[in-house]
VOPAVEX-309135 format. One record per residue (C-alpha): x, y, z. Coordinates in steps of 0.2 Angstrom, whole numbers, padded with zeros to 4 digits, always signed. Each point is the difference from the previous one (the first is absolute). Layout:
! residues N
XYZ;...
This chain:
! residues 613
+0102+0047+0269;-0013+0014-0004;+0012+0009-0010;+0004-0015-0011;-0018-0004-0003;-0005+0018-0005;+0011+0000-0017;-0006-0018-0003;-0019+0006+0002;+0004+0015-0011;+0007-0012-0014;-0015-0011+0002;-0012+0015-0002;+0009+0005-0016;-0001-0017-0007;-0019+0000+0003;-0002+0017-0008;+0010-0008-0015;-0013-0014-0001;-0014+0013+0000;+0009+0009-0014;+0002-0015-0011;-0019-0004+0002;-0004+0018-0005;+0012-0001-0015;-0009-0016-0005;-0017+0008+0002;+0004+0015-0011;+0010-0010-0013;-0010-0016-0002;-0018+0004+0005;-0010+0001-0017;-0004+0017-0006;-0015+0005-0010;+0001-0003-0018;+0003+0014-0013;-0012-0006-0013;-0011+0011-0010;-0017+0005+0008;-0016-0004-0008;-0008+0017-0005;-0018+0004-0001;+0002+0002-0019;+0007-0018-0001;-0016-0006+0009;-0011+0011-0011;+0008-0008-0016;-0002-0017+0008;-0019+0002+0001;-0001+0005-0018;+0009-0016-0005;-0008-0012+0012;-0013-0013-0003;-0017+0009-0002;-0011-0013+0007;+0010-0010+0013;+0004+0007+0017;+0010-0007+0015;-0005+0002+0018;+0013-0003+0013;-0008-0001+0018;+0009+0001+0016;+0005-0017+0005;-0011-0001+0015;-0016+0004-0010;-0014-0013+0003;-0011-0008-0013;-0015+0009+0007;+0009+0017-0003;+0005-0005-0018;-0018-0005-0003;-0006+0017+0007;+0012+0009-0013;-0007-0010-0014;-0018+0006+0005;+0006+0018+0002;+0009+0001-0017;-0011-0012-0010;+0015-0011-0006;+0004-0019+0001;+0017-0003+0008;+0010-0016-0004;+0017-0005+0007;+0014+0003-0012;+0006-0017+0002;-0001-0015+0013;+0015+0008+0008;-0007+0017+0003;-0013-0004+0014;+0012+0004+0015;+0005+0017-0007;-0019+0003-0005;+0004+0005-0018;-0014+0001-0012;-0005+0004-0018;-0016+0007-0007;-0006+0002-0018;-0010+0016-0002;-0007+0010-0014;+0013+0012-0007;-0011+0015+0002;-0003-0003+0018;+0018-0005+0005;+0006+0017+0007;-0016+0003+0010;+0002-0018+0008;+0018+0003+0004;-0005+0017+0009;-0012-0010+0010;+0012-0013+0005;+0013+0013+0005;-0013+0005+0013;-0002-0017+0007;+0010-0002+0017;+0004-0019-0004;+0008+0004-0017;+0019+0003+0000;+0002+0003-0018;-0012+0000-0015;+0006+0003-0018;-0002-0006-0018;+0009-0016-0005;+0013+0002-0013;+0010-0010-0013;+0018-0004+0003;+0011-0008-0013;+0017-0010-0002;+0012+0011-0008;+0002-0004-0019;+0013-0013-0005;+0009-0005-0016;+0004-0019+0001;+0015-0006-0010;+0003-0018-0001;+0017-0005+0006;+0011-0010-0012;+0004-0019+0004;+0017-0002+0008;+0009-0015+0008;+0014+0010+0007;+0002-0001+0019;+0006+0015+0010;+0018-0003+0006;-0004+0002+0018;-0015+0001+0012;-0014+0000-0006;+0000-0014-0014;-0016+0006-0008;+0005+0000-0019;-0010+0016-0004;+0007+0010+0014;+0012+0006-0013;-0014+0012-0006;-0004+0006+0018;+0010+0016-0001;-0012+0007+0012;+0005-0011+0015;+0018+0004-0003;-0005+0019+0000;-0006-0002+0018;+0015-0011+0005;-0009-0016+0003;+0015-0011-0002;+0007+0007+0015;-0016+0001+0010;-0004-0019-0004;+0015-0004+0011;-0007+0009+0015;-0019-0003+0000;-0015-0009-0008;-0015+0007+0009;-0004-0016+0008;-0018-0001+0007;-0005+0018-0004;-0017+0001-0007;-0002+0012-0016;-0017+0003-0006;-0002+0003-0018;-0016+0010-0005;-0001-0002-0018;-0009-0010-0014;+0004-0016+0010;+0014-0012-0001;+0002-0016-0010;+0003-0010+0017;-0011-0015-0001;-0006-0014-0012;-0019+0004+0000;-0012-0002-0014;+0008+0009-0015;+0014+0008+0011;+0017-0007+0004;+0015+0005+0011;+0014+0006-0012;+0015-0011+0001;+0012+0014+0007;-0011+0002+0015;+0000-0018+0005;+0011+0003+0016;-0010+0014+0006;-0012-0001+0015;-0017+0008-0002;-0011+0005+0015;-0018+0006+0003;-0004+0004-0018;-0017+0009-0004;-0008+0007-0016;-0009+0016+0004;-0007+0001-0018;-0009-0017+0001;-0001+0000+0019;+0007-0017+0002;+0016-0008+0006;+0008-0003-0017;+0011+0015-0005;+0006-0007-0017;+0007+0011-0013;-0010+0002-0016;+0010+0015-0007;+0019-0003+0003;+0005+0016+0009;-0002-0006+0018;+0011-0016-0003;+0013+0010-0008;+0001+0012+0015;+0000-0015+0012;+0015-0007-0010;+0011+0015+0003;-0004-0001+0019;+0002-0019+0002;+0004-0010-0016;+0007-0017+0005;+0019+0004-0001;+0015-0012-0003;-0011-0014-0006;+0009-0002-0017;-0015+0006-0010;-0006+0017-0006;+0003+0016+0010;+0004+0006+0018;-0010+0010+0013;+0005+0012+0014;-0006-0008+0016;+0000-0018-0004;-0006-0006+0017;-0015+0011+0003;-0018-0005+0000;-0012+0007-0012;-0018+0005+0004;-0009+0001-0017;-0014+0013+0001;-0010+0002-0017;-0007+0018-0001;+0001+0003-0018;-0010-0009-0014;+0006-0008-0016;+0000+0017-0008;+0013+0006+0013;-0013+0012+0009;-0008-0001+0016;-0010+0011+0013;+0006+0010+0015;-0011-0011+0010;+0009-0016-0003;+0017+0008+0002;-0004+0008+0017;-0008-0016+0006;+0015-0010-0006;+0012+0011+0009;-0009-0002+0017;-0001-0019-0003;+0019-0001-0003;+0004+0011+0015;-0012-0011+0011;+0007-0017-0006;+0019+0002+0003;+0007+0009-0015;+0015+0011+0004;+0002+0007-0018;-0014+0005-0012;+0004+0003-0019;-0012+0009-0010;+0005+0002-0019;-0015+0009-0004;-0008+0018+0002;-0010+0014-0006;+0002+0019-0002;-0012+0005+0014;-0001-0003+0019;-0013-0009+0010;-0002+0002+0019;-0005-0018+0002;+0016-0006-0009;+0010+0012+0010;-0007-0006+0016;+0003-0018-0004;+0019+0004-0004;+0001+0009+0017;-0008-0015+0008;+0013-0012-0007;+0014+0012+0004;-0006+0001+0019;+0000-0019+0000;+0018-0001-0004;-0002-0003-0019;+0012+0008-0013;-0011+0005-0015;+0009+0002-0016;-0008+0007-0016;+0003+0004-0018;+0002+0019-0003;-0009-0001-0016;+0003+0000-0019;-0006+0016-0006;+0017+0008-0001;-0006+0015+0009;+0006+0010+0015;-0012-0007+0013;-0001-0016+0008;-0016-0011-0002;-0010-0007+0014;+0001-0010+0011;+0019+0003-0002;-0001+0018+0005;-0008-0003+0017;+0011+0004+0015;+0000-0018+0006;+0005-0008-0016;+0017-0002-0009;-0001+0008-0017;+0012-0008-0013;+0006+0007-0016;+0007-0010-0015;+0018+0000-0007;+0007-0009-0015;+0017-0008-0003;+0010+0016-0001;-0007+0005+0017;-0010+0015-0007;-0018+0002+0004;-0011-0008-0013;-0010+0010-0013;-0017-0006+0008;+0004+0002+0018;-0010+0012+0011;+0011+0011+0011;-0003+0014+0013;+0002+0005+0018;-0010-0015+0006;+0013-0012-0007;+0010-0010+0012;+0011-0012-0009;+0005-0007-0017;+0002-0018-0007;+0002-0008-0017;-0016+0001-0010;+0008-0004-0017;-0002+0007-0017;-0004-0013-0014;+0003+0013-0013;+0019-0001+0002;+0014-0012+0002;+0013+0010+0009;+0010-0015+0006;+0001-0008-0017;-0005-0017+0006;-0012-0003-0014;-0016+0003+0010;-0009+0016+0003;+0003+0007+0017;-0016-0005+0009;-0002-0008+0017;+0000-0019-0003;-0011-0013+0010;-0010-0016-0003;-0019+0004-0002;-0015-0005-0010;-0003+0006-0018;-0011+0016+0001;-0017-0005+0004;+0003-0019-0002;+0004-0010+0016;+0002-0016-0009;+0017+0006-0008;+0015+0007+0008;+0017+0006-0005;+0014+0012+0004;-0005+0018-0004;+0008+0017+0002;-0012+0014+0006;+0003+0018+0003;-0008+0012+0012;+0000+0007+0018;-0010-0016+0003;+0017-0009-0002;+0009+0012+0010;-0011-0001+0015;+0003-0019+0004;+0019+0003-0001;-0003+0012+0015;-0012-0012+0008;+0012-0014-0001;+0014+0009+0008;-0012+0007+0013;-0004-0019+0004;+0019-0003+0002;+0001+0014+0012;-0015-0006+0010;+0008-0017+0001;+0015+0008+0009;-0012+0005+0014;-0004+0018-0005;-0019-0001-0001;-0005+0018+0003;-0005+0006-0017;+0007+0018+0003;+0017-0008+0004;-0001-0012-0015;-0003+0015-0012;+0014+0010+0009;+0012-0014-0003;-0005-0001-0019;+0002+0018-0002;+0016+0002+0011;+0009-0014-0010;-0006+0005-0017;+0012+0002-0014;+0001+0017-0008;+0004-0001-0019;+0009+0013-0010;-0016+0008-0006;-0008+0000+0017;-0012+0014+0005;-0012-0003+0015;-0016+0004-0010;+0003-0014-0013;+0008-0013+0011;-0006+0003+0018;+0015-0005+0011;+0008-0010-0014;+0000-0017-0007;-0002-0014+0013;+0015-0010+0005;-0004-0017+0006;+0017-0004+0007;+0002+0016+0010;-0018-0001+0006;+0002-0017+0007;+0017+0004+0008;-0008+0016+0008;-0015-0010+0006;+0012-0014+0008;+0009+0014+0009;-0016+0008+0005;+0008+0013+0010;+0011-0013+0009;+0013+0013+0004;-0012+0010+0010;-0007-0016+0009;+0018-0004+0005;+0004+0017+0005;-0015+0000+0011;+0005-0017+0007;+0017+0006+0004;-0005+0016+0009;-0013-0009+0010;+0013-0014+0005;+0011+0014+0006;-0014+0009+0009;-0004-0017+0009;+0017-0006+0003;+0010+0015+0006;-0009+0002+0017;+0002-0019+0003;+0019-0001-0005;+0005+0003+0018;-0012-0013+0007;+0009-0015-0008;-0012-0001-0015;+0006-0013-0013;+0004+0008-0017;+0011-0003-0015;-0001-0008-0017;-0016-0010+0005;-0010+0017+0004;+0006+0007-0017;-0005-0015-0010;-0017-0001+0009;-0003+0019-0003;+0004-0002-0019;-0011-0015-0002;-0015+0008+0009;+0001+0017-0007;+0006-0001-0019;+0007-0017-0004;+0014-0001-0013;-0009+0013-0010;+0015+0005-0011;+0003-0018-0005;-0010+0001-0017;+0011+0015-0006;+0016-0010+0005;-0005-0018-0005;-0015+0001-0012;+0003-0017-0006;-0005-0008+0016;-0012+0012+0007;-0015-0008-0007;+0003-0016+0010;-0014-0002+0012;+0011-0001+0016;+0011+0015-0006;-0016+0010-0005;-0007-0002+0017;+0016+0005+0009;+0000+0016-0010;-0014+0006+0010;-0002+0004+0019;-0008-0013+0010;-0018+0006+0001;-0001+0001-0019;+0004-0019-0001;-0019-0001-0001;+0003+0001-0019;+0009-0016+0000;-0015-0008+0010;-0015+0008-0007;+0005+0008-0016;-0002+0018-0005;-0019-0001+0004;+0004-0004+0018;+0013+0014+0002;-0004+0009+0017;-0005-0016+0009;-0003+0006+0018;+0009-0015+0008;+0016+0005-0009;-0003+0019+0002;-0001-0001+0019;+0012-0004+0014;-0007-0018+0000;+0015-0008-0008;+0013+0009+0010;-0010-0005+0016;+0000-0018-0005;+0019+0000-0004;+0005+0009+0016;-0011-0012+0010;+0008-0015-0007;+0018+0006-0001;+0001+0011+0016;+0008-0014+0010;+0014-0001-0013;+0012+0014+0005;+0010+0000-0016;-0016+0002-0010;-0006+0015+0009;+0009+0013-0010;-0006-0007-0016;-0018-0001+0006;+0001+0018+0007;+0006+0006-0017;-0014-0009-0009;-0012+0008+0011;+0008+0017-0003;+0000-0003-0018;-0019-0005+0000;-0004+0015+0010;+0009+0011-0013;-0009-0009-0014;-0017+0004+0008;+0005+0018+0003;+0005+0002-0018;-0017-0006-0006;-0009+0010+0013;+0009+0016-0006;-0001-0004-0019;-0019-0005+0000;+0003-0011-0015;-0007-0017+0007;-0017-0006+0004;+0000-0011+0015;-0013-0014-0002;-0015-0001+0011;+0005+0017+0008;-0012+0014-0005;+0009+0015-0008;-0013+0012+0008;+0006+0012+0013;+0019-0005-0003;-0003-0017+0008;+0013-0008-0011;+0013+0013+0005;-0005-0003+0019;+0002-0019-0003;+0018+0002-0007;+0006+0013+0013;-0007-0010+0014;+0008-0016-0006;+0017+0009-0004;+0000+0006+0018;-0003-0018+0006;+0014-0007-0010;+0012+0014+0006;-0005-0005+0018;+0003-0019-0004;+0018+0005-0007;+0003+0009+0017;-0005-0015+0010;+0011-0011-0011;+0015+0011+0003;-0002+0001+0019;+0009-0013+0010;
């Protein structure tokens, strides 16, 4: 008897070693690595000081600074501090107007104050220049989805393979914050919602220029950018957008002349991150860095927000800011023939490329210059709207932001993983070189397919090895195994993750979409992308409830055990990958990892109990 048990115990030990090996593989292959963007040099910061506002300074206090401490800083430095906006009280973010001749001395004093995190001059940032071209009238309807008549001129959506991606995903429920000149999203005073945004849901708008809750567009740039991300699609009018079911958070940070301050932008980034945005688009920038702006981008990134930015339109070999920061996705612009445009910035901080257009040419001979076409207001006139083609990295950035929203909608919410999917699935054109394209031109269809799979193969492998490690020692004890256990393991660990690649036409159906994920990630169907990482789903609670209810049904035990094993594997995967924030569980001291590991162990114990007669 002892001789027979020894080889079985040896096999069991080998299987548990395989479980550990798969977890280690996930750890090294999936866990986000530091970004490789360009560092901000001392020379950059020196140049930024020279081009900054000479008499406005920004003071970012530590978040726990009291009003009394702020008042003491005012007395010590002789300045009057005012909140940047009504939204900046929590982060203790202030502005002061000072004499230009005294600015540097005051900044030096502030640097010595222990309550001050960052003090620096304010600076101007601008929307990238545009070249609006009015689209010709057309009554033609596209032969297939979408039926928007002017879609025929949207070569840029076909360049990133949107026709295939629309069959797979729509970004349902993902909140995308657009930091720009505002959006024509409401009928208010002289403003109106442009017709082709009629089906879009707008949430938590704010105007950081006028400091009120009406983020209306008085320029045209922000509405155009929003259209690329979320234009109402397949409504029989106008044009199409990338992620037709996302929610837009309009945040006005640029005035009617297309310029704005670092203060407003940094404030808006934090506001977006604190109010549920999962993607931020910034089609704006400048040549010089800001610590406050960089800190805001990092803040959003740490809160699980993918920050997408235009690389800049200076046609030079250096990406502008904020795109160049490590925690931002920098986007260059391509034209119809997939070459980089004449105006697009490039360089080692570049991450990805997307269509930005070139209104100087008509390479596809469709009778219209090759800009990016969307519905927006006339430049500077919110009372008039039409369909205008723009060009710029400002137009490229929302293509990437829209696809990022589709990825997030598939449950990949960690910004490092979102960026990795964008880059790994990018298309490399004939003229490809990394410096001008980054990883290549975004491919929406490939990105969504990759996001849907979301390493399903590794999750399934981990589930299979874990099932063997648990079941082999129990095989001689009459444990119930078979097809039910296999089915349960698949459902719990990975779901039918390969189905989108096999049957893309049905993979966007809600039930099918849910079944393409492991059971813990079904929280996406219940709570949406913003609720991904719900601790009730990412725990052993559901397996515990199912085993408790079904334990008395002997035929169901194999399936329930498999489901518990699959859930354990799913939790183990995310514990190793480190790509998911668990709601209400602090990330400090690795508590999220401890939570996932502990619940995976409990789920494995439940599986063993279910298999035991």
